[in-house]
C-alpha positions in Angstrom: 191.8 116.4 181.0 188.8 114.6 182.5 186.5 113.0 179.9 183.1 114.7 179.6 180.4 113.4 181.9 178.3 110.7 180.3 174.8 112.0 180.0 171.7 111.1 178.0 172.3 114.2 175.9 175.8 113.1 175.1 174.6 109.6 174.3 172.1 110.9 171.8 174.8 113.0 170.1 177.0 109.8 169.9 174.3 107.8 168.3 173.6 110.5 165.8 177.3 110.5 165.0 177.3 106.7 164.5 179.0 105.6 167.7 177.7 103.7 170.7 178.9 103.0 174.3 180.1 99.7 175.8 181.7 98.6 179.1 184.2 95.8 179.5 182.0 94.1 182.0 179.2 94.6 184.5 181.7 95.5 187.2 183.7 97.9 185.0 183.5 101.6 185.9 184.7 102.6 182.5 182.6 103.2 179.4 184.2 103.4 175.9 182.9 104.4 172.5 182.7 102.1 169.5 182.6 102.9 165.8 183.3 99.5 164.1 184.7 99.3 160.6 182.0 96.8 159.7 178.5 97.5 161.0 175.7 95.1 161.5 172.2 96.0 160.2 169.0 94.1 159.9 167.3 95.2 156.6 163.7 95.9 157.3 162.7 94.3 154.0 165.0 91.3 154.5 164.0 89.7 157.8 163.9 85.9 157.5 161.1 84.0 159.2 162.0 80.3 158.9 159.3 77.6 158.9 160.2 76.7 162.5 160.0 80.3 163.7 156.7 80.7 161.9 155.4 77.6 163.7 156.6 79.0 167.1 154.9 82.3 166.4 151.6 80.6 165.4 151.5 78.6 168.7 150.4 81.8 170.3 151.6 80.7 173.8 153.0 84.1 174.6 151.9 87.8 174.6 153.7 90.7 173.0 154.0 94.1 174.8 155.8 97.4 174.1 157.5 99.2 177.1 155.5 97.2 179.7 158.7 96.7 181.7 161.6 98.5 180.0 163.8 98.4 183.1 163.2 94.7 183.5 164.1 94.1 179.9 167.4 95.9 180.2 168.2 94.1 183.5 167.4 90.7 181.9 169.7 91.5 179.0 172.5 92.2 181.5 171.8 89.1 183.5 174.4 86.8 182.0 178.0 85.8 182.8 179.5 88.3 180.3 177.8 91.6 179.5 178.8 95.1 178.4 175.9 96.6 180.3 177.3 98.1 183.5 175.4 100.2 186.0 176.2 103.5 184.2 174.9 102.2 180.9 171.8 100.7 182.5 170.9 104.0 184.2 171.5 106.0 181.0 169.0 103.8 179.0 166.4 104.1 181.7 166.8 107.8 181.5 166.4 107.7 177.7 163.3 105.6 178.1 161.8 108.1 180.5 162.5 110.8 177.8 160.7 108.7 175.2 163.8 107.8 173.2 164.4 104.1 174.3 161.9 101.3 173.9 161.6 97.6 174.5 159.5 95.0 172.7 158.8 92.2 175.1 157.6 88.6 175.0 155.5 87.5 178.0 154.1 84.2 179.3 151.5 85.4 181.7 153.3 87.4 184.4 156.8 86.1 183.3 159.0 88.2 180.9 160.6 85.5 178.7 162.2 87.5 176.0 162.8 91.1 174.8 164.8 93.4 172.6 165.5 97.0 173.5 167.1 100.0 171.8 167.1 103.7 171.0 164.9 105.5 168.4 166.1 108.6 166.7 164.4 109.9 163.6 163.9 106.9 161.3 166.8 104.9 162.9 166.5 102.3 165.6 169.6 101.3 167.4 169.1 97.8 168.7 171.1 97.4 171.9 170.6 94.0 173.3 168.1 91.1 173.6 167.5 88.1 175.8 165.6 84.8 175.7 164.4 82.6 178.5 162.5 80.3 176.2 163.3 78.7 172.9 162.8 81.3 170.1 161.6 84.1 172.4 164.2 86.5 171.2 163.5 85.6 167.6 159.8 86.2 168.1 160.6 89.6 169.7 162.8 90.5 166.7 160.1 89.4 164.2 157.5 91.6 165.9 160.0 94.5 166.3 160.9 94.5 162.6 157.2 94.5 161.7 156.6 97.4 164.2 159.5 99.4 162.8 158.2 99.1 159.2 154.7 100.1 160.4 156.0 103.2 162.2 158.1 104.6 159.4 161.7 103.5 160.3 164.3 103.0 157.7 167.3 101.7 159.6 167.7 98.9 162.1 171.2 99.0 163.5 172.3 95.8 165.2 175.9 97.1 165.8 177.6 93.7 165.2 176.7 90.4 163.5 176.2 87.2 165.3 175.3 83.8 163.8 171.8 84.2 165.5 171.3 87.6 163.7 172.7 86.4 160.4 170.2 83.5 160.3 167.5 86.1 160.5 168.8 88.2 157.7 171.3 90.6 159.3 174.2 91.7 157.1 177.4 93.6 157.5 178.1 96.9 155.7 181.1 99.2 155.7 181.4 102.1 158.1 181.0 104.6 155.2 177.8 102.8 153.9 176.5 102.8 157.4 177.0 106.5 158.0 175.3 107.3 154.7 172.3 105.2 155.7 172.3 106.7 159.2 172.2 110.3 157.8 169.2 109.4 155.6 167.4 107.7 158.4 167.9 110.5 160.9 166.3 112.9 158.3 163.2 110.5 158.1 160.3 111.2 160.5 159.2 108.2 162.4 157.4 107.6 165.7 157.9 104.3 167.6 154.7 104.9 169.6 152.5 106.0 166.7 151.1 102.5 166.4 150.1 100.8 169.6 148.0 97.8 168.5 149.7 94.4 168.7 149.2 92.4 165.5 148.5 88.7 165.3 151.4 86.3 164.5 149.7 85.6 161.1 149.6 89.3 160.3 153.3 89.6 161.1 154.2 86.6 159.0 152.0 87.7 156.0 153.4 91.2 155.9 157.0 89.8 156.2 156.4 87.5 153.2 155.2 90.5 151.2 158.4 92.6 151.9 161.2 90.0 152.1 
């Protein structure tokens, strides 16, 4: 029996069921589903802005944008020696973006995209897919602004899929599959709108709100 065709609709059903797609490599034609026993999440009230990150944010030598270049952000995330983003996955996320379900928060230096994080938004759940950095702290800055944005727009769950030392240093934790699915169900029943707020706050506003919730 041939597997069902991988479509944006099937991808959304998968996310709502707690699973996500990956490929073995950029060149792989196969896509497989993942439902890890331990799931990484970034508590929206537990993001850690260190003193060094706060200093980097306050330097204000960058600009923040939402969805200015979603396709470029995904391509940059895949531009590394090892990646799980093959052509099929890249195209699917571009289709989800066109449908208003996938978004990127980007860090720019003038005309240069220097960092970003992108993911899928369903209800009050945001599924972070990947991020990249071409400058020191650029991906951390993107995450700080994204967490602030998710709080401001009504989200309850920030799914990071797995834990890395980078994410753990920012407050990400691992929870069991059962706990994750319980949080996912509650988040999916929560109304949230990623684009309901379109102003870009100052670094100081992000830092101050974070200190009030963490």
